[in-house]
N, CA and C atoms of all chains as a GROMACS GRO file, in nm:
protein
  618
    1MET      N    1   0.488   1.807   8.871
    1MET     CA    2   0.538   1.849   9.008
    1MET      C    3   0.482   2.002   9.024
    2GLN      N    4   0.420   2.032   9.130
    2GLN     CA    5   0.374   2.165   9.160
    2GLN      C    6   0.468   2.249   9.180
    3ALA      N    7   0.506   2.370   9.078
    3ALA     CA    8   0.630   2.464   9.077
    3ALA      C    9   0.589   2.567   9.187
    4ARG      N   10   0.519   2.600   9.214
    4ARG     CA   11   0.462   2.685   9.348
    4ARG      C   12   0.532   2.694   9.433
    5LEU      N   13   0.651   2.801   9.480
    5LEU     CA   14   0.700   2.797   9.620
    5LEU      C   15   0.604   2.835   9.703
    6THR      N   16   0.495   2.912   9.687
    6THR     CA   17   0.417   2.991   9.775
    6THR      C   18   0.251   2.951   9.770
    7ASN      N   19   0.195   2.923   9.852
    7ASN     CA   20   0.034   2.946   9.810
    7ASN      C   21  -0.021   3.088   9.835
    8GLY      N   22  -0.123   3.061   9.784
    8GLY     CA   23  -0.175   3.235   9.784
    8GLY      C   24  -0.163   3.290   9.876
    9THR      N   25  -0.151   3.264  10.026
    9THR     CA   26  -0.168   3.309  10.121
    9THR      C   27  -0.013   3.376  10.196
   10ASN      N   28   0.101   3.340  10.098
   10ASN     CA   29   0.219   3.403  10.140
   10ASN      C   30   0.293   3.289  10.239
   11SER      N   31   0.244   3.172  10.231
   11SER     CA   32   0.292   3.109  10.320
   11SER      C   33   0.369   3.008  10.267
   12ALA      N   34   0.522   3.007  10.257
   12ALA     CA   35   0.609   2.890  10.205
   12ALA      C   36   0.550   2.720  10.182
   13ILE      N   37   0.533   2.687  10.061
   13ILE     CA   38   0.505   2.554  10.029
   13ILE      C   39   0.629   2.473  10.060
   14ARG      N   40   0.656   2.438  10.198
   14ARG     CA   41   0.789   2.369  10.226
   14ARG      C   42   0.824   2.259  10.128
   15SER      N   43   0.716   2.167  10.111
   15SER     CA   44   0.743   2.061  10.037
   15SER      C   45   0.791   2.073   9.900
   16SER      N   46   0.726   2.169   9.845
   16SER     CA   47   0.753   2.227   9.706
   16SER      C   48   0.920   2.255   9.672
   17MET      N   49   0.937   2.348   9.788
   17MET     CA   50   1.060   2.414   9.792
   17MET      C   51   1.182   2.325   9.808
   18ARG      N   52   1.132   2.198   9.887
   18ARG     CA   53   1.241   2.108   9.958
   18ARG      C   54   1.271   2.032   9.784
   19ARG      N   55   1.150   2.001   9.731
   19ARG     CA   56   1.148   1.919   9.615
   19ARG      C   57   1.233   1.986   9.482
   20GLN      N   58   1.210   2.125   9.478
   20GLN     CA   59   1.281   2.151   9.382
   20GLN      C   60   1.447   2.200   9.387
   21GLY      N   61   1.462   2.244   9.537
   21GLY     CA   62   1.589   2.252   9.561
   21GLY      C   63   1.674   2.158   9.571
   22LEU      N   64   1.620   2.003   9.602
   22LEU     CA   65   1.659   1.890   9.577
   22LEU      C   66   1.730   1.854   9.438
   23THR      N   67   1.602   1.891   9.356
   23THR     CA   68   1.644   1.866   9.188
   23THR      C   69   1.760   1.971   9.126
   24ALA      N   70   1.754   2.051   9.176
   24ALA     CA   71   1.851   2.195   9.146
   24ALA      C   72   1.977   2.134   9.191
   25LEU      N   73   1.989   2.082   9.324
   25LEU     CA   74   2.122   2.034   9.377
   25LEU      C   75   2.150   1.908   9.298
   26VAL      N   76   2.077   1.822   9.234
   26VAL     CA   77   2.101   1.709   9.176
   26VAL      C   78   2.190   1.744   9.034
   27ALA      N   79   2.095   1.862   8.977
   27ALA     CA   80   2.142   1.882   8.850
   27ALA      C   81   2.273   1.982   8.851
   28LEU      N   82   2.325   2.045   8.969
   28LEU     CA   83   2.452   2.108   8.958
   28LEU      C   84   2.547   2.022   8.965
   29THR      N   85   2.525   1.923   9.064
   29THR     CA   86   2.630   1.808   9.103
   29THR      C   87   2.649   1.721   8.987
   30GLY      N   88   2.558   1.663   8.912
   30GLY     CA   89   2.594   1.620   8.782
   30GLY      C   90   2.674   1.712   8.675
   31LEU      N   91   2.653   1.830   8.658
   31LEU     CA   92   2.732   1.930   8.580
   31LEU      C   93   2.870   1.913   8.654
   32ALA      N   94   2.880   1.959   8.753
   32ALA     CA   95   3.013   1.950   8.813
   32ALA      C   96   3.064   1.812   8.791
   33LEU      N   97   3.030   1.712   8.854
   33LEU     CA   98   3.095   1.583   8.820
   33LEU      C   99   3.128   1.536   8.660
   34ASN      N  100   3.012   1.559   8.578
   34ASN     CA  101   3.055   1.522   8.447
   34ASN      C  102   3.137   1.581   8.365
   35GLY      N  103   3.126   1.728   8.363
   35GLY     CA  104   3.193   1.804   8.285
   35GLY      C  105   3.154   1.807   8.154
   36CYS      N  106   3.248   1.836   8.043
   36CYS     CA  107   3.209   1.813   7.922
   36CYS      C  108   3.257   1.706   7.832
   37VAL      N  109   3.193   1.669   7.711
   37VAL     CA  110   3.201   1.549   7.634
   37VAL      C  111   3.296   1.614   7.539
   38GLN      N  112   3.417   1.552   7.539
   38GLN     CA  113   3.485   1.569   7.424
   38GLN      C  114   3.464   1.502   7.278
   39VAL      N  115   3.418   1.593   7.186
   39VAL     CA  116   3.400   1.542   7.059
   39VAL      C  117   3.504   1.579   6.963
   40SER      N  118   3.617   1.583   6.967
   40SER     CA  119   3.696   1.596   6.897
   40SER      C  120   3.813   1.504   6.841
   41ALA      N  121   3.870   1.482   6.706
   41ALA     CA  122   3.958   1.379   6.676
   41ALA      C  123   4.080   1.371   6.756
   42PRO      N  124   4.128   1.255   6.766
   42PRO     CA  125   4.280   1.242   6.835
   42PRO      C  126   4.402   1.309   6.737
   43ASP      N  127   4.475   1.324   6.797
   43ASP     CA  128   4.597   1.427   6.730
   43ASP      C  129   4.657   1.298   6.639
   44LYS      N  130   4.697   1.196   6.678
   44LYS     CA  131   4.777   1.112   6.580
   44LYS      C  132   4.652   1.030   6.489
   45PRO      N  133   4.696   0.984   6.354
   45PRO     CA  134   4.567   0.908   6.288
   45PRO      C  135   4.556   0.770   6.340
   46ILE      N  136   4.454   0.728   6.318
   46ILE     CA  137   4.405   0.614   6.406
   46ILE      C  138   4.482   0.484   6.313
   47GLU      N  139   4.525   0.384   6.414
   47GLU     CA  140   4.625   0.305   6.320
   47GLU      C  141   4.519   0.194   6.329
   48ILE      N  142   4.478   0.124   6.239
   48ILE     CA  143   4.402  -0.010   6.247
   48ILE      C  144   4.471  -0.125   6.179
   49ARG      N  145   4.527  -0.220   6.254
   49ARG     CA  146   4.576  -0.327   6.158
   49ARG      C  147   4.476  -0.424   6.116
   50LEU      N  148   4.461  -0.444   5.999
   50LEU     CA  149   4.376  -0.548   5.914
   50LEU      C  150   4.454  -0.663   5.868
   51PHE      N  151   4.435  -0.778   5.912
   51PHE     CA  152   4.525  -0.877   5.850
   51PHE      C  153   4.466  -0.959   5.729
   52VAL      N  154   4.413  -0.858   5.644
   52VAL     CA  155   4.378  -0.908   5.532
   52VAL      C  156   4.474  -0.863   5.399
   53LYS      N  157   4.572  -0.794   5.451
   53LYS     CA  158   4.681  -0.751   5.362
   53LYS      C  159   4.804  -0.845   5.347
   54ILE      N  160   4.844  -0.857   5.210
   54ILE     CA  161   4.958  -0.968   5.181
   54ILE      C  162   5.063  -0.869   5.231
   55GLU      N  163   5.144  -0.946   5.312
   55GLU     CA  164   5.283  -0.868   5.348
   55GLU      C  165   5.395  -0.940   5.280
   56GLN      N  166   5.482  -0.863   5.212
   56GLN     CA  167   5.549  -0.932   5.152
   56GLN      C  168   5.671  -1.016   5.219
   57GLU      N  169   5.694  -0.988   5.305
   57GLU     CA  170   5.786  -1.072   5.415
   57GLU      C  171   5.730  -1.219   5.396
   58VAL      N  172   5.609  -1.240   5.440
   58VAL     CA  173   5.562  -1.332   5.448
   58VAL      C  174   5.529  -1.431   5.351
   59VAL      N  175   5.516  -1.371   5.219
   59VAL     CA  176   5.562  -1.413   5.087
   59VAL      C  177   5.681  -1.495   5.067
   60TYR      N  178   5.774  -1.405   5.099
   60TYR     CA  179   5.902  -1.476   5.100
   60TYR      C  180   5.957  -1.527   5.174
   61ARG      N  181   5.894  -1.567   5.293
   61ARG     CA  182   5.898  -1.674   5.388
   61ARG      C  183   5.850  -1.788   5.373
   62ILE      N  184   5.719  -1.799   5.323
   62ILE     CA  185   5.690  -1.905   5.284
   62ILE      C  186   5.694  -1.988   5.147
   63ASP      N  187   5.762  -1.906   5.082
   63ASP     CA  188   5.779  -1.929   4.928
   63ASP      C  189   5.842  -2.075   4.907
   64GLY      N  190   5.923  -2.127   4.950
   64GLY     CA  191   6.006  -2.238   4.976
   64GLY      C  192   5.907  -2.337   4.993
   65ALA      N  193   5.813  -2.345   5.108
   65ALA     CA  194   5.726  -2.458   5.142
   65ALA      C  195   5.611  -2.440   5.033
   66VAL      N  196   5.570  -2.359   5.008
   66VAL     CA  197   5.469  -2.339   4.901
   66VAL      C  198   5.515  -2.408   4.764
   67LYS      N  199   5.643  -2.374   4.698
   67LYS     CA  200   5.677  -2.452   4.597
   67LYS      C  201   5.689  -2.599   4.630
   68ASP      N  202   5.745  -2.656   4.749
   68ASP     CA  203   5.728  -2.807   4.746
   68ASP      C  204   5.586  -2.864   4.741
   69ALA      N  205   5.488  -2.799   4.796
   69ALA     CA  206   5.381  -2.794   4.798
   69ALA      C  207   5.305  -2.846   4.648
   70ILE      N  208   5.345  -2.750   4.592
   70ILE     CA  209   5.300  -2.748   4.420
   70ILE      C  210   5.373  -2.866   4.382
   71LYS      N  211   5.480  -2.866   4.389
   71LYS     CA  212   5.548  -2.998   4.322
   71LYS      C  213   5.485  -3.106   4.367
   72GLU      N  214   5.464  -3.159   4.490
   72GLU     CA  215   5.407  -3.264   4.535
   72GLU      C  216   5.273  -3.293   4.497
   73ASN      N  217   5.181  -3.171   4.471
   73ASN     CA  218   5.065  -3.190   4.423
   73ASN      C  219   5.025  -3.162   4.306
   74ALA      N  220   5.139  -3.180   4.204
   74ALA     CA  221   5.156  -3.128   4.063
   74ALA      C  222   5.009  -3.160   3.981
   75GLY      N  223   4.937  -3.265   4.015
   75GLY     CA  224   4.821  -3.288   3.931
   75GLY      C  225   4.723  -3.172   3.945
   76ILE      N  226   4.702  -3.118   4.065
   76ILE     CA  227   4.576  -2.988   4.066
   76ILE      C  228   4.635  -2.858   4.040
   77PHE      N  229   4.792  -2.850   4.006
   77PHE     CA  230   4.788  -2.717   3.995
   77PHE      C  231   4.870  -2.697   3.826
   78MET      N  232   8.235  -1.898   1.754
   78MET     CA  233   8.186  -2.022   1.853
   78MET      C  234   8.134  -1.983   1.943
   79ASN      N  235   8.207  -1.882   2.021
   79ASN     CA  236   8.182  -1.854   2.192
   79ASN      C  237   8.020  -1.802   2.199
   80GLY      N  238   8.000  -1.698   2.067
   80GLY     CA  239   7.844  -1.628   2.070
   80GLY      C  240   7.747  -1.727   2.047
   81LYS      N  241   7.791  -1.819   1.948
   81LYS     CA  242   7.694  -1.917   1.948
   81LYS      C  243   7.646  -2.000   2.077
   82TRP      N  244   7.739  -2.034   2.122
   82TRP     CA  245   7.736  -2.106   2.260
   82TRP      C  246   7.646  -2.039   2.360
   83ILE      N  247   7.662  -1.899   2.349
   83ILE     CA  248   7.597  -1.814   2.460
   83ILE      C  249   7.435  -1.827   2.437
   84GLU      N  250   7.415  -1.804   2.291
   84GLU     CA  251   7.278  -1.791   2.221
   84GLU      C  252   7.228  -1.894   2.277
   85ILE      N  253   7.284  -2.018   2.251
   85ILE     CA  254   7.199  -2.174   2.294
   85ILE      C  255   7.165  -2.165   2.430
   86MET      N  256   7.251  -2.148   2.530
   86MET     CA  257   7.244  -2.125   2.652
   86MET      C  258   7.141  -2.037   2.704
   87VAL      N  259   7.115  -1.935   2.628
   87VAL     CA  260   7.027  -1.812   2.691
   87VAL      C  261   6.877  -1.884   2.644
   88ALA      N  262   6.913  -1.942   2.509
   88ALA     CA  263   6.753  -2.018   2.461
   88ALA      C  264   6.703  -2.119   2.552
   89ALA      N  265   6.798  -2.216   2.591
   89ALA     CA  266   6.801  -2.335   2.673
   89ALA      C  267   6.727  -2.274   2.826
   90VAL      N  268   6.778  -2.174   2.886
   90VAL     CA  269   6.747  -2.098   2.999
   90VAL      C  270   6.586  -2.066   2.981
   91ALA      N  271   6.576  -1.986   2.884
   91ALA     CA  272   6.475  -1.922   2.854
   91ALA      C  273   6.342  -2.023   2.844
   92LEU      N  274   6.362  -2.126   2.788
   92LEU     CA  275   6.268  -2.259   2.764
   92LEU      C  276   6.260  -2.294   2.898
   93GLY      N  277   6.331  -2.316   2.987
   93GLY     CA  278   6.328  -2.387   3.108
   93GLY      C  279   6.249  -2.319   3.211
   94ALA      N  280   6.241  -2.175   3.183
   94ALA     CA  281   6.198  -2.054   3.260
   94ALA      C  282   6.030  -2.050   3.218
   95THR      N  283   5.987  -2.083   3.149
   95THR     CA  284   5.860  -2.075   3.097
   95THR      C  285   5.785  -2.200   3.078
   96ALA      N  286   5.859  -2.301   3.037
   96ALA     CA  287   5.750  -2.427   3.048
   96ALA      C  288   5.755  -2.497   3.192
   97THR      N  289   5.628  -2.533   3.218
   97THR     CA  290   5.619  -2.638   3.330
   97THR      C  291   5.693  -2.769   3.310
   98SER      N  292   5.756  -2.824   3.412
   98SER     CA  293   5.822  -2.930   3.367
   98SER      C  294   5.739  -3.050   3.310
   99ALA      N  295   5.759  -3.129   3.242
   99ALA     CA  296   5.673  -3.197   3.172
   99ALA      C  297   5.630  -3.315   3.264
  100VAL      N  298   5.698  -3.336   3.394
  100VAL     CA  299   5.668  -3.450   3.500
  100VAL      C  300   5.541  -3.384   3.566
  101ALA      N  301   5.516  -3.239   3.581
  101ALA     CA  302   5.389  -3.180   3.636
  101ALA      C  303   5.311  -3.229   3.556
  102GLN      N  304   5.320  -3.181   3.424
  102GLN     CA  305   5.192  -3.188   3.293
  102GLN      C  306   5.151  -3.335   3.285
  103GLU      N  307   5.246  -3.415   3.315
  103GLU     CA  308   5.178  -3.584   3.308
  103GLU      C  309   5.115  -3.597   3.433
  104LYS      N  310   5.119  -3.546   3.530
  104LYS     CA  311   5.065  -3.569   3.651
  104LYS      C  312   4.896  -3.515   3.657
  105ARG      N  313   4.882  -3.413   3.542
  105ARG     CA  314   4.747  -3.368   3.527
  105ARG      C  315   4.651  -3.449   3.466
  106ASP      N  316   4.516  -3.429   3.488
  106ASP     CA  317   4.416  -3.517   3.458
  106ASP      C  318   4.400  -3.464   3.279
  107PRO      N  319   4.395  -3.577   3.177
  107PRO     CA  320   4.414  -3.492   3.041
  107PRO      C  321   4.271  -3.420   3.005
  108ALA      N  322   4.158  -3.402   3.063
  108ALA     CA  323   4.062  -3.323   3.042
  108ALA      C  324   4.097  -3.171   3.095
  109TYR      N  325   4.186  -3.182   3.221
  109TYR     CA  326   4.237  -3.062   3.265
  109TYR      C  327   4.359  -2.995   3.176
  110GLN      N  328   4.426  -3.076   3.147
  110GLN     CA  329   4.526  -3.044   3.058
  110GLN      C  330   4.475  -2.956   2.918
  111SER      N  331   4.373  -3.027   2.866
  111SER     CA  332   4.336  -3.000   2.756
  111SER      C  333   4.264  -2.872   2.774
  112ALA      N  334   4.208  -2.851   2.872
  112ALA     CA  335   4.108  -2.716   2.912
  112ALA      C  336   4.187  -2.597   2.900
  113ARG      N  337   4.340  -2.621   2.951
  113ARG     CA  338   4.441  -2.508   2.986
  113ARG      C  339   4.499  -2.477   2.827
  114THR      N  340   4.509  -2.579   2.753
  114THR     CA  341   4.588  -2.580   2.624
  114THR      C  342   4.502  -2.524   2.561
  115SER      N  343   4.371  -2.530   2.527
  115SER     CA  344   4.265  -2.476   2.453
  115SER      C  345   4.209  -2.325   2.499
  116GLY      N  346   4.258  -2.286   2.615
  116GLY     CA  347   4.240  -2.124   2.654
  116GLY      C  348   4.097  -2.118   2.730
  117LEU      N  349   4.026  -2.252   2.755
  117LEU     CA  350   3.919  -2.253   2.808
  117LEU      C  351   3.933  -2.193   2.945
  118ILE      N  352   4.024  -2.237   3.034
  118ILE     CA  353   4.059  -2.222   3.162
  118ILE      C  354   4.178  -2.137   3.162
  119GLY      N  355   4.207  -2.076   3.289
  119GLY     CA  356   4.333  -2.015   3.294
  119GLY      C  357   4.338  -1.975   3.450
  120GLU      N  358   4.471  -1.923   3.507
  120GLU     CA  359   4.542  -1.898   3.618
  120GLU      C  360   4.475  -1.762   3.669
  121GLN      N  361   4.403  -1.762   3.784
  121GLN     CA  362   4.388  -1.627   3.852
  121GLN      C  363   4.500  -1.562   3.937
  122THR      N  364   4.474  -1.463   3.967
  122THR     CA  365   4.574  -1.416   4.041
  122THR      C  366   4.591  -1.422   4.209
  123ASP      N  367   4.470  -1.516   4.264
  123ASP     CA  368   4.449  -1.557   4.379
  123ASP      C  369   4.477  -1.708   4.395
  124GLY      N  370   4.524  -1.753   4.316
  124GLY     CA  371   4.560  -1.890   4.315
  124GLY      C  372   4.495  -2.005   4.280
  125TYR      N  373   4.392  -1.942   4.241
  125TYR     CA  374   4.279  -2.050   4.178
  125TYR      C  375   4.264  -2.049   4.029
  126LEU      N  376   4.202  -2.143   3.946
  126LEU     CA  377   4.154  -2.172   3.819
  126LEU      C  378   4.020  -2.091   3.801
  127GLY      N  379   4.010  -2.016   3.692
  127GLY     CA  380   3.904  -1.922   3.641
  127GLY      C  381   3.881  -1.952   3.506
  128PHE      N  382   3.778  -1.913   3.467
  128PHE     CA  383   3.708  -1.940   3.340
  128PHE      C  384   3.707  -1.809   3.222
  129VAL      N  385   3.793  -1.863   3.131
  129VAL     CA  386   3.819  -1.766   3.034
  129VAL      C  387   3.715  -1.749   2.952
  130VAL      N  388   3.638  -1.809   2.917
  130VAL     CA  389   3.498  -1.841   2.846
  130VAL      C  390   3.402  -1.897   2.922
  131PRO      N  391   3.275  -1.833   2.902
  131PRO     CA  392   3.190  -1.924   3.012
  131PRO      C  393   3.221  -2.052   2.973
  132PRO      N  394   3.216  -2.169   3.067
  132PRO     CA  395   3.225  -2.319   3.054
  132PRO      C  396   3.117  -2.366   3.016
  133SER      N  397   3.132  -2.510   2.996
  133SER     CA  398   3.055  -2.593   2.989
  133SER      C  399   3.005  -2.662   3.120
  134ALA      N  400   2.927  -2.738   3.130
  134ALA     CA  401   2.897  -2.802   3.261
  134ALA      C  402   3.012  -2.908   3.317
  135SER      N  403   3.083  -2.964   3.214
  135SER     CA  404   3.176  -3.048   3.254
  135SER      C  405   3.288  -2.971   3.292
  136VAL      N  406   3.343  -2.879   3.223
  136VAL     CA  407   3.457  -2.784   3.245
  136VAL      C  408   3.457  -2.703   3.366
  137LYS      N  409   3.321  -2.641   3.428
  137LYS     CA  410   3.267  -2.659   3.548
  137LYS      C  411   3.324  -2.721   3.621
  138ALA      N  412   3.274  -2.825   3.629
  138ALA     CA  413   3.264  -2.939   3.703
  138ALA      C  414   3.433  -2.972   3.759
  139LEU      N  415   3.519  -2.962   3.641
  139LEU     CA  416   3.622  -2.980   3.663
  139LEU      C  417   3.735  -2.880   3.777
  140VAL      N  418   3.697  -2.767   3.711
  140VAL     CA  419   3.768  -2.652   3.779
  140VAL      C  420   3.712  -2.629   3.911
  141ASP      N  421   3.574  -2.667   3.935
  141ASP     CA  422   3.542  -2.651   4.064
  141ASP      C  423   3.593  -2.754   4.164
  142ASP      N  424   3.574  -2.877   4.111
  142ASP     CA  425   3.677  -3.006   4.195
  142ASP      C  426   3.835  -2.944   4.214
  143LEU      N  427   3.879  -2.897   4.121
  143LEU     CA  428   4.040  -2.865   4.148
  143LEU      C  429   4.061  -2.755   4.235
  144ASN      N  430   3.950  -2.669   4.236
  144ASN     CA  431   3.993  -2.554   4.314
  144ASN      C  432   3.936  -2.589   4.468
  145ILE      N  433   3.840  -2.673   4.484
  145ILE     CA  434   3.874  -2.723   4.645
  145ILE      C  435   3.954  -2.793   4.657
  146LYS      N  436   4.017  -2.843   4.590
  146LYS     CA  437   4.155  -2.948   4.630
  146LYS      C  438   4.261  -2.825   4.673
  147ARG      N  439   4.274  -2.717   4.581
  147ARG     CA  440   4.352  -2.618   4.582
  147ARG      C  441   4.347  -2.545   4.736
  148LYS      N  442   4.226  -2.502   4.746
  148LYS     CA  443   4.186  -2.433   4.870
  148LYS      C  444   4.224  -2.532   4.980
  149ALA      N  445   4.186  -2.660   4.970
  149ALA     CA  446   4.236  -2.746   5.100
  149ALA      C  447   4.389  -2.741   5.115
  150LYS      N  448   4.482  -2.742   5.013
  150LYS     CA  449   4.608  -2.738   5.008
  150LYS      C  450   4.667  -2.613   5.078
  151PHE      N  451   4.604  -2.504   4.996
  151PHE     CA  452   4.642  -2.353   5.107
  151PHE      C  453   4.583  -2.342   5.239
  152PHE      N  454   4.517  -2.407   5.280
  152PHE     CA  455   4.472  -2.373   5.438
  152PHE      C  456   4.585  -2.470   5.503
  153GLU      N  457   4.601  -2.597   5.435
  153GLU     CA  458   4.688  -2.690   5.508
  153GLU      C  459   4.838  -2.577   5.488
  154ILE      N  460   4.894  -2.564   5.386
  154ILE     CA  461   5.029  -2.481   5.398
  154ILE      C  462   4.989  -2.367   5.505
  155ALA      N  463   4.910  -2.287   5.507
  155ALA     CA  464   4.878  -2.189   5.600
  155ALA      C  465   4.867  -2.247   5.748
  156ALA      N  466   4.827  -2.353   5.760
  156ALA     CA  467   4.820  -2.388   5.928
  156ALA      C  468   4.962  -2.436   5.990
  157GLN      N  469   5.060  -2.481   5.835
  157GLN     CA  470   5.184  -2.557   5.884
  157GLN      C  471   5.257  -2.422   5.904
  158GLN      N  472   5.252  -2.319   5.843
  158GLN     CA  473   5.345  -2.213   5.813
  158GLN      C  474   5.305  -2.103   5.904
  159ASN      N  475   5.197  -2.096   5.994
  159ASN     CA  476   5.127  -2.004   6.084
  159ASN      C  477   5.093  -1.861   5.996
  160VAL      N  478   5.010  -1.903   5.884
  160VAL     CA  479   4.995  -1.742   5.800
  160VAL      C  480   4.851  -1.813   5.779
  161GLN      N  481   4.808  -1.689   5.698
  161GLN     CA  482   4.633  -1.645   5.649
  161GLN      C  483   4.668  -1.726   5.538
  162PRO      N  484   4.546  -1.813   5.510
  162PRO     CA  485   4.524  -1.888   5.362
  162PRO      C  486   4.556  -1.808   5.285
  163LYS      N  487   4.515  -1.699   5.282
  163LYS     CA  488   4.520  -1.609   5.133
  163LYS      C  489   4.664  -1.559   5.121
  164ASP      N  490   4.780  -1.558   5.240
  164ASP     CA  491   4.912  -1.548   5.179
  164ASP      C  492   4.955  -1.676   5.135
  165ALA      N  493   4.916  -1.797   5.172
  165ALA     CA  494   4.952  -1.914   5.084
  165ALA      C  495   4.888  -1.856   4.953
  166ALA      N  496   4.796  -1.860   4.927
  166ALA     CA  497   4.736  -1.855   4.807
  166ALA      C  498   4.770  -1.769   4.722
  167PHE      N  499   4.820  -1.686   4.777
  167PHE     CA  500   4.883  -1.550   4.690
  167PHE      C  501   5.026  -1.588   4.640
  168THR      N  502   5.109  -1.645   4.738
  168THR     CA  503   5.228  -1.705   4.698
  168THR      C  504   5.223  -1.806   4.615
  169ALA      N  505   5.115  -1.908   4.635
  169ALA     CA  506   5.106  -2.015   4.502
  169ALA      C  507   5.093  -1.932   4.363
  170ALA      N  508   4.981  -1.834   4.389
  170ALA     CA  509   4.997  -1.806   4.265
  170ALA      C  510   5.102  -1.718   4.165
  171CYS      N  511   5.190  -1.687   4.254
  171CYS     CA  512   5.304  -1.618   4.192
  171CYS      C  513   5.385  -1.763   4.136
  172ASN      N  514   5.410  -1.830   4.197
  172ASN     CA  515   5.466  -2.003   4.102
  172ASN      C  516   5.373  -2.031   4.017
  173ILE      N  517   5.253  -2.035   4.035
  173ILE     CA  518   5.154  -2.107   3.937
  173ILE      C  519   5.191  -2.042   3.802
  174ILE      N  520   5.186  -1.906   3.818
  174ILE     CA  521   5.187  -1.824   3.683
  174ILE      C  522   5.298  -1.833   3.616
  175ARG      N  523   5.401  -1.814   3.696
  175ARG     CA  524   5.524  -1.812   3.660
  175ARG      C  525   5.551  -1.943   3.589
  176ALA      N  526   5.484  -2.070   3.622
  176ALA     CA  527   5.499  -2.198   3.547
  176ALA      C  528   5.396  -2.210   3.436
  177THR      N  529   5.317  -2.115   3.399
  177THR     CA  530   5.258  -2.153   3.315
  177THR      C  531   5.309  -2.163   3.156
  178ALA      N  532   5.256  -2.228   3.066
  178ALA     CA  533   5.313  -2.256   2.953
  178ALA      C  534   5.289  -2.156   2.829
  179VAL      N  535   5.374  -2.162   2.757
  179VAL     CA  536   5.335  -2.039   2.600
  179VAL      C  537   5.214  -2.106   2.570
  180GLY      N  538   5.137  -1.992   2.556
  180GLY     CA  539   4.972  -2.022   2.488
  180GLY      C  540   4.853  -2.039   2.615
  181GLU      N  541   4.905  -2.073   2.754
  181GLU     CA  542   4.800  -2.060   2.827
  181GLU      C  543   4.776  -1.927   2.893
  182TYR      N  544   4.632  -1.930   2.925
  182TYR     CA  545   4.608  -1.826   2.991
  182TYR      C  546   4.629  -1.783   3.129
  183TYR      N  547   4.649  -1.662   3.162
  183TYR     CA  548   4.655  -1.609   3.310
  183TYR      C  549   4.599  -1.466   3.303
  184GLN      N  550   4.604  -1.461   3.476
  184GLN     CA  551   4.522  -1.303   3.489
  184GLN      C  552   4.640  -1.237   3.532
  185THR      N  553   4.657  -1.116   3.457
  185THR     CA  554   4.748  -0.999   3.485
  185THR      C  555   4.740  -0.935   3.647
  186PRO      N  556   4.789  -0.850   3.681
  186PRO     CA  557   4.796  -0.818   3.830
  186PRO      C  558   4.666  -0.719   3.801
  187ALA      N  559   4.660  -0.648   3.715
  187ALA     CA  560   4.497  -0.567   3.683
  187ALA      C  561   4.365  -0.675   3.698
  188GLY      N  562   4.409  -0.796   3.657
  188GLY     CA  563   4.269  -0.893   3.664
  188GLY      C  564   4.234  -0.932   3.515
  189GLU      N  565   4.308  -0.898   3.410
  189GLU     CA  566   4.288  -0.941   3.265
  189GLU      C  567   4.328  -1.055   3.211
  190TRP      N  568   4.262  -1.123   3.140
  190TRP     CA  569   4.296  -1.259   3.083
  190TRP      C  570   4.387  -1.229   2.978
  191THR      N  571   4.529  -1.280   2.985
  191THR     CA  572   4.615  -1.260   2.905
  191THR      C  573   4.700  -1.424   2.840
  192LYS      N  574   4.763  -1.376   2.735
  192LYS     CA  575   4.813  -1.508   2.671
  192LYS      C  576   4.957  -1.526   2.721
  193ARG      N  577   5.018  -1.594   2.782
  193ARG     CA  578   5.155  -1.650   2.792
  193ARG      C  579   5.211  -1.645   2.672
  194THR      N  580   5.364  -1.573   2.660
  194THR     CA  581   5.451  -1.549   2.589
  194THR      C  582   5.558  -1.644   2.682
  195ALA      N  583   5.664  -1.606   2.564
  195ALA     CA  584   5.784  -1.683   2.591
  195ALA      C  585   5.854  -1.609   2.681
  196GLY      N  586   5.815  -1.494   2.715
  196GLY     CA  587   5.900  -1.381   2.793
  196GLY      C  588   5.850  -1.402   2.948
  197PRO      N  589   5.882  -1.349   3.036
  197PRO     CA  590   5.843  -1.378   3.196
  197PRO      C  591   5.658  -1.310   3.169
  198PRO      N  592   5.625  -1.374   3.267
  198PRO     CA  593   5.466  -1.333   3.290
  198PRO      C  594   5.464  -1.200   3.362
  199GLN      N  595   5.360  -1.143   3.331
  199GLN     CA  596   5.324  -1.021   3.442
  199GLN      C  597   5.269  -1.056   3.557
  200LEU      N  598   5.358  -1.017   3.668
  200LEU     CA  599   5.352  -1.075   3.810
  200LEU      C  600   5.331  -0.940   3.890
  201ASP      N  601   5.218  -0.975   4.012
  201ASP     CA  602   5.230  -0.876   4.105
  201ASP      C  603   5.379  -0.867   4.165
  202SER      N  604   5.390  -0.734   4.222
  202SER     CA  605   5.517  -0.677   4.265
  202SER      C  606   5.564  -0.731   4.393
  203ARG      N  607   5.467  -0.809   4.466
  203ARG     CA  608   5.489  -0.849   4.601
  203ARG      C  609   5.543  -0.997   4.588
  204CYS      N  610   5.529  -1.051   4.456
  204CYS     CA  611   5.563  -1.192   4.424
  204CYS      C  612   5.736  -1.193   4.413
  205PRO      N  613   5.807  -1.306   4.478
  205PRO     CA  614   5.943  -1.342   4.505
  205PRO      C  615   5.972  -1.318   4.374
  206GLN      N  616   6.098  -1.233   4.366
  206GLN     CA  617   6.173  -1.259   4.242
  206GLN      C  618   6.206  -1.363   4.168
   0.00000   0.00000   0.00000
């Protein structure tokens, strides 16, 4: 893009002026609209529930059914 | 006389607590029962059978077969109870290890092979009391 705003003879290069003006306008508008990007950690600890943990209340709840299954299939246990 | 009775009762309860019921043992394949008794295989903390010593081909085949069947059972329980198969397997392990006979091998919560004694086995703290 030709950066000169005037040609050698002190005449304004309108097309160049227009183009650069438009570019500046777009850049400033983008800055105003987007603002800053937050790169800080959140206040609360991030809680991720993984269902690979053994929950003790589950163990207690199914213990009876498991005992029965073992009894019924004693040959493999 | 009372003291003697209490001793006998305590001994009887202790015996019952350690031994697998005779009925259950009978239902096992003789080769499987033999492998358990001779310390070749033992009960893991995850509900499956494991090798205490490097297995022969036949023992490996035996254990693989039993573990496949156990896995199917755990998945079945899990589906019925609406829980993860891992939960069913873990709960089973608690019961299975508790039912091991004196002299058989099982894994401690730390994962070490250990021989079952007359006292209660070392169990994961999440096992039902």
